[in-house]
N, C-alpha and C positions, 0 to 999 in steps of 0.2 A: 615753842616754849618762849616766853619773852623774859628778857633779863635786863637789869638795872645796873648802870655804873655811875660813879662820880669821877669826872675828869678834874684834874689838878692843875693844868697848865692851858695856856691858850691854844698851843698846837701840841698834839702828842698822838702816838699810837700805843693802844693798849692791846696786849695780846689775849685774844678770847679763844684760842684753840682748845683749851681745855673744856670749855662750855660747849662748843660745836661737837667736840668728839662724843662728849657725854649725851647729847640729844640724839646723836646718830645712833650710838650703841644702846640706849634705852629705848628707841622707836623700834628696835628689832628689825630694821631693814637688812635684807640681805644683799640686794642688788638695787641701786637707785641712785638718788642724790640728796645731799643736805643744801638747803638754802639759807643763807645768812643775809638778813636784811635791816636796813638802817632808815628809820622813818624821819630823819632830820635833815634840813637843807644845809646845813653847815657842818656836817659829820658824813663819814663814809665807811666802807668796808672794803678790805683789800686782802690779798695774799702775797705774802713776799718773806723773804728770809727772816728767819727768828733766832739765828745762831750768832750773829756779830751784831751787835746793838749800834754799829757805826753805820749799818745799812739803814736803818731807821732815821738816824740823824742826817744822813745824807739825803734820804727821800724828803724829809722836811725842808732841808735847805734847798733842795732842788725845786720844790713845789712853791718856796718863799720867792725864789728867784723868778719864777713864772708869773706868779700873782702875788706881788709885794704888798704888805698891809698899808703902805704909804702911798700908794698909786692914786690917782684923781679919780677915784670911784664916785658915783653920783648917788649911790643908795645911802639914806640918811642914817641908817643904824651903825655904819662903820665896819660893817663884817662882809663886804662884797668879796674880799679876798677868801674869806672862808666859803662863801657860796661858789665860787669859781673852783677852789680847790675840791669841795665835795663833788661837784660835777665832772671834774677831770677824773678822780678816782672812781667815783660811781657809788650807788646805794646799796650794791649787792653783790655777793658771789655765789657761783652754784658749785659743789665739790661733789665729785662722783663718789658713790659708796659701792664697793666692789667686795664681795664676799663677807659683808658685814663690817668692813673698815673704810674709814676715810681714805681717798687716794692722794693725800697731800705727799709732795715730794719730802726726801729726806731732810732738807733745810728750811722747808715752807712752814709758815704759820699763819693764821687768820688773825687780822687787826682790826679793831674798832680805832677809826681815824677822827680825831677831834681837830676841828679847825677854828673854833669859836668859844673856847673854854675860859675857865673851868664852869662847867654846867653839870647837871643831873642829866643822864642820858639812858636811851633804852635800845635795844636790839631784839630782833627776832630770828630764832633758828628753828627750821622744820626738816623733818626728814621724810622722804616719800620713796615708795618702791615695793619690790616683792619682799615679802616676809617669809 
């Protein structure tokens, strides 16, 4: 299933856990996996803590330290930092489904990671396995 979202900042993490959970449930998969994929080169998908918002702030600060926007990038569009951050985080995650439930940890959530916003974005969630 394809989802759309509008990001509002240059860099932000958007919690998409509810969408992933819904697709897994509606697919009726008993045992298998859910795949979450981002088809953009300056955005990514990750799993991390969703209980304390300081974790997301720290992740964004850490990525900014690794790939600062103001570095001597050669790419003319001015978003090379976003390309690097997207490559570091990655375009997808795979989550096991066991007995009809996503096996996310207690504090885990699935995030769409924006590194070149604000923009209109999309991501794809599929669920596969035994029904």
